[in-house]
C-alpha positions as CSV (number, residue, x, y, z in Angstrom):
1,M,-22.0,1.1,-13.2
2,V,-22.5,-0.2,-16.8
3,A,-19.3,-2.7,-17.5
4,I,-17.9,-4.1,-20.4
5,P,-16.4,-7.2,-19.7
6,P,-12.5,-7.6,-20.9
7,T,-13.5,-10.6,-23.4
8,E,-16.2,-8.4,-24.7
9,S,-15.2,-8.1,-29.0
10,L,-15.0,-4.2,-28.5
11,A,-12.2,-4.2,-25.7
12,P,-9.2,-4.7,-28.0
13,R,-10.2,-1.9,-30.3
14,I,-10.4,0.5,-27.2
15,I,-7.5,-0.5,-25.8
16,S,-5.9,-0.1,-29.2
17,D,-7.6,3.2,-29.4
18,Y,-6.5,4.3,-26.4
19,E,-2.6,3.5,-27.5
20,R,-3.1,5.3,-30.4
21,A,-4.6,8.3,-28.8
22,L,-1.0,8.5,-26.9
23,H,0.5,9.6,-30.3
24,S,0.1,12.9,-32.3
25,D,-1.1,10.7,-35.4
26,G,-3.4,8.7,-33.4
27,R,-4.8,11.9,-32.0
28,R,-5.5,13.6,-35.0
29,Q,-6.9,10.4,-37.0
30,L,-9.1,9.6,-34.0
31,G,-10.2,13.1,-32.8
32,L,-9.5,11.8,-29.2
33,F,-7.1,12.4,-26.4
34,A,-5.8,10.2,-23.5
35,L,-6.9,10.9,-19.9
36,E,-5.2,9.4,-16.9
37,G,-5.9,8.8,-13.2
38,F,-8.4,10.2,-10.8
39,R,-7.6,13.8,-10.9
40,L,-8.4,14.3,-14.5
41,L,-11.5,12.0,-14.6
42,E,-13.0,13.9,-11.7
43,R,-12.5,17.2,-13.6
44,A,-13.4,16.1,-16.6
45,L,-16.8,15.1,-15.4
46,A,-17.0,18.6,-13.5
47,T,-16.8,20.1,-16.7
48,S,-19.3,17.8,-18.7
49,T,-16.4,17.0,-21.1
50,P,-17.8,14.2,-23.5
51,L,-16.1,11.0,-22.8
52,T,-16.1,8.1,-25.2
53,H,-14.7,5.4,-23.2
54,V,-13.6,4.7,-19.8
55,L,-11.0,1.9,-18.8
56,I,-10.5,0.7,-14.9
57,S,-8.3,-2.1,-13.8
58,D,-9.9,-5.3,-12.8
59,Q,-8.4,-4.9,-9.1
60,A,-10.3,-1.5,-9.0
61,H,-13.5,-3.1,-8.0
62,H,-11.7,-4.3,-5.0
63,D,-10.1,-0.9,-4.1
64,P,-11.9,0.7,-1.0
65,S,-10.9,4.2,-1.9
66,S,-13.7,6.7,-1.2
67,R,-12.4,8.7,-4.0
68,L,-12.5,6.1,-6.6
69,Q,-16.0,4.8,-5.6
70,A,-17.5,8.6,-5.8
71,L,-15.7,8.7,-9.2
72,L,-17.5,5.2,-10.4
73,Q,-20.9,6.5,-8.9
74,N,-20.5,9.8,-10.8
75,L,-19.9,7.7,-14.3
76,Q,-22.6,5.5,-13.3
77,Q,-25.0,8.7,-13.0
78,K,-23.9,9.6,-16.1
79,N,-24.6,6.2,-17.8
80,Q,-20.9,6.1,-18.7
81,A,-20.0,2.4,-20.2
82,I,-17.0,1.0,-18.3
83,L,-14.2,-1.2,-19.6
84,T,-12.4,-3.4,-17.2
85,I,-9.1,-4.4,-18.3
86,P,-6.5,-6.8,-16.6
87,Q,-4.2,-4.7,-14.3
88,S,-1.2,-6.1,-16.1
89,T,-2.5,-4.1,-19.4
90,M,-3.3,-1.1,-17.0
91,E,0.3,-1.0,-15.7
92,R,1.7,-1.0,-19.5
93,L,-0.8,1.9,-20.5
94,T,0.4,3.8,-17.7
95,E,3.8,3.1,-17.8
96,G,3.9,2.4,-13.7
97,R,2.4,6.0,-12.9
98,T,0.5,5.8,-10.1
99,L,-2.2,8.7,-10.7
100,G,-5.2,6.0,-10.1
101,S,-6.1,2.9,-12.2
102,I,-8.4,4.6,-14.5
103,L,-8.1,5.8,-18.1
104,A,-10.4,7.7,-20.4
105,L,-10.7,9.0,-24.0
106,A,-12.3,12.5,-24.2
107,K,-13.0,14.1,-27.9
108,V,-10.8,16.9,-28.9
109,P,-12.6,20.1,-29.3
110,T,-13.0,21.4,-32.8
111,T,-11.4,24.6,-33.4
112,P,-14.2,27.1,-34.0
113,D,-14.5,29.6,-36.8
114,L,-11.7,32.3,-35.6
115,P,-13.8,35.5,-36.5
116,Q,-17.0,33.9,-34.7
117,F,-14.9,33.0,-31.8
118,F,-13.4,36.6,-31.4
119,S,-16.9,38.1,-31.7
120,Q,-18.1,36.0,-28.7
121,L,-15.0,36.3,-26.9
122,S,-15.8,38.7,-23.9
123,L,-12.6,40.8,-23.8
124,G,-12.3,44.1,-21.6
125,P,-9.5,46.1,-20.5
126,Q,-6.6,44.3,-19.0
127,S,-8.3,40.7,-20.5
128,K,-5.2,38.3,-21.1
129,I,-4.9,35.8,-24.1
130,L,-2.1,33.7,-24.3
131,V,-0.3,32.6,-27.5
132,L,2.1,29.5,-27.4
133,D,4.1,29.5,-30.8
134,E,5.8,26.2,-31.5
135,M,6.3,24.9,-28.0
136,M,7.9,21.2,-28.1
137,D,7.6,20.2,-24.4
138,P,4.2,19.0,-23.7
139,G,4.8,19.2,-20.0
140,N,5.7,23.1,-20.5
141,V,2.3,23.4,-22.4
142,G,0.1,21.6,-19.7
143,A,2.1,23.6,-17.0
144,L,1.2,26.8,-19.0
145,L,-2.6,25.7,-19.3
146,R,-2.5,25.6,-15.5
147,T,-0.6,28.9,-15.2
148,S,-3.2,30.3,-17.6
149,H,-6.2,29.0,-15.7
150,A,-5.0,30.2,-12.7
151,M,-4.3,34.0,-13.9
152,G,-7.7,34.0,-15.4
153,V,-6.6,34.0,-19.1
154,S,-9.4,34.1,-21.6
155,A,-7.9,31.9,-24.2
156,V,-4.9,30.0,-24.9
157,F,-3.9,29.4,-28.9
158,A,-1.5,26.6,-29.5
159,I,0.5,27.1,-32.8
160,G,2.0,24.9,-34.9
161,G,3.5,21.8,-33.1
162,T,2.2,22.9,-29.9
163,D,0.3,20.0,-28.6
164,P,-2.0,20.7,-25.9
165,Y,-3.6,17.1,-25.9
166,H,-0.6,15.5,-25.5
167,P,-1.3,12.8,-22.2
168,R,1.9,14.6,-20.5
169,A,0.3,18.1,-21.1
170,A,-3.0,16.9,-20.0
171,R,-1.6,15.3,-16.8
172,T,0.6,18.3,-16.1
173,S,-2.5,20.8,-16.6
174,M,-4.0,19.2,-13.4
175,G,-7.5,19.5,-15.3
176,S,-6.9,23.0,-16.4
177,I,-7.0,22.0,-19.9
178,F,-10.9,21.6,-19.5
179,R,-11.3,25.1,-18.0
180,V,-9.7,27.4,-20.4
181,P,-10.4,27.7,-24.1
182,I,-7.6,26.3,-26.1
183,L,-7.7,26.8,-29.9
184,R,-5.0,25.4,-32.2
185,L,-3.8,26.8,-35.2
186,P,-0.9,26.2,-38.0
187,S,0.4,29.7,-38.0
188,V,0.0,33.0,-36.3
189,A,-1.0,34.7,-39.4
190,P,-4.8,34.6,-39.1
191,L,-4.3,35.4,-35.4
192,L,-2.5,38.7,-35.8
193,S,-4.8,40.1,-37.9
194,L,-7.7,39.7,-35.8
195,F,-5.7,41.0,-32.9
196,K,-5.4,44.2,-34.8
197,L,-9.0,44.3,-35.9
198,H,-10.2,43.6,-32.3
199,N,-7.6,46.2,-30.6
200,I,-5.8,43.6,-28.9
201,F,-2.0,44.7,-27.9
202,T,0.7,42.2,-28.5
203,I,3.5,41.4,-26.3
204,G,6.5,39.2,-26.9
205,A,8.5,37.5,-24.1
206,T,12.2,37.4,-24.6
207,P,15.0,37.6,-22.8
208,D,17.2,40.2,-25.1
209,A,14.5,42.7,-25.2
210,Q,15.4,46.3,-24.7
211,T,12.4,47.0,-22.4
212,L,12.9,45.3,-18.9
213,L,9.1,44.4,-17.6
214,P,8.8,46.6,-14.6
215,S,9.5,49.7,-16.9
216,A,7.0,48.8,-19.6
217,T,3.7,50.9,-19.9
218,L,1.0,48.7,-21.0
219,P,-2.3,50.2,-22.6
220,N,-5.6,50.0,-20.9
221,Q,-7.0,47.2,-23.6
222,A,-6.8,43.7,-24.1
223,L,-3.3,42.1,-24.0
224,A,-2.1,39.0,-25.8
225,L,1.1,37.6,-24.5
226,F,3.4,35.4,-27.1
227,V,5.8,32.8,-25.6
228,G,8.1,31.1,-28.0
229,N,9.7,27.5,-28.5
230,E,12.0,26.6,-25.1
231,G,15.1,26.5,-27.0
232,K,14.9,29.3,-30.2
233,G,12.3,31.6,-28.3
234,L,10.2,33.6,-30.5
235,S,11.0,33.6,-34.2
236,S,12.1,37.0,-36.0
237,S,8.9,37.0,-38.3
238,V,6.7,37.0,-35.2
239,R,9.2,39.5,-33.1
240,K,8.8,42.3,-35.7
241,V,5.2,42.4,-35.8
242,L,4.4,42.6,-31.9
243,D,3.6,45.8,-30.3
244,L,6.1,45.5,-27.5
245,L,8.9,42.9,-26.5
246,V,9.9,42.8,-22.6
247,A,12.3,41.0,-20.7
248,I,12.3,40.0,-16.9
249,P,15.3,41.3,-15.2
250,M,17.3,38.4,-13.4
251,S,20.7,38.0,-11.4
252,N,23.9,38.3,-13.6
253,S,24.7,34.8,-12.8
254,I,21.8,33.1,-14.7
255,D,20.5,33.6,-18.6
256,S,16.9,32.7,-18.2
257,L,13.7,31.5,-15.9
258,S,11.8,28.4,-16.6
259,I,9.1,29.3,-19.4
260,N,6.5,28.5,-17.1
261,A,7.8,30.8,-14.4
262,A,8.6,33.6,-16.9
263,T,5.1,33.6,-18.4
264,A,3.6,33.5,-14.8
265,V,5.4,36.8,-14.0
266,I,4.5,38.3,-17.1
267,L,0.8,37.6,-17.0
268,Y,0.7,38.9,-13.3
269,A,2.4,41.9,-14.5
270,M,0.0,42.5,-17.3
271,T,-2.9,42.3,-14.5
272,H,-0.8,44.5,-12.0
273,P,1.1,46.5,-14.2
274,S,3.8,48.5,-11.7
275,K,3.4,52.0,-13.8
276,P,0.1,53.7,-14.8
277,L,-1.9,52.5,-17.7
278,K,-1.9,54.4,-20.7
279,P,-5.6,55.3,-21.4
C-alpha cells in the first residue's frame, strides 16, 4: 500500500477537497464527488471508476476486518495512493456514520455529446430510460439509481437541479451509481427532440392522470419514463409534450406512494405490461 503520511503537505488540500466535494459548488468546481464507506469503494473498484484520492482513518491499520484488508490489498494492486488521517477528522467528515472508515474522491463523468450518445445506445423494444426532472431530495435520487439498476434501465437523465453525485445520493445508490449511465442536462428540451428522432415513447408519472397503469397500452418500442419533483410533480410544460400520462391505482385512504416505490412499479409494468403491446 502506498501511504501519504498525515503530516505531508498535500494532506490539508486533499481533506479540503473532500469537504468541498460534499457541496454542489465544490463538486462543480473540482469535477469530483465524494465516496464513503466499504461498499462504495468496493463497487467503485469493481467498475474501474477512477479515484483521485483515498483517505483512511489512522485506526484502520489496526482493524482486523478481512473486508478492510481485502479492500486495502485491492487498492495496493492498483497503485492507489492512500492518505492516513486522524480518526477525529474521519468522524467529522462522516458525521458519525459507520459505513467504514475509508473515503475517496472520484471523477464526475463528463456529459457526452447527446446525439453521439444516442447513436451508440443500444435500444430495442421495451428498453427503458428514466428521466428525473428537478428532483430535489438526493436520497430519492440515489434510491432511484438503485431501482434503475435493478430494473435494467439503459440510461438515467438528471435534469436541472437533480444531483446524482450528491454524497447522500451516492451512498443511497449502494454502488448503482457506477453501473447505470447517468447524464446531467440543464433542461429536457434537447432530450425530447432526440426521443422523437429515435422513436422513443415518452410516459409521465402523475397521480392525476386519466389513464390508470393497469389499463395503459404501451407500444412495442423503447420507452422513457419521466418522474417529476417530489412536491410539485412534473411541470405542465413537460406533461403536455409527453405521449402518455399514467397513474397508479391506490387505496382511497392515501394520495400517493413514495417516489421510489411508484417509479419501481411503473418500470416493472413497462417491462411486464398487463395489456398486449401495440405493434
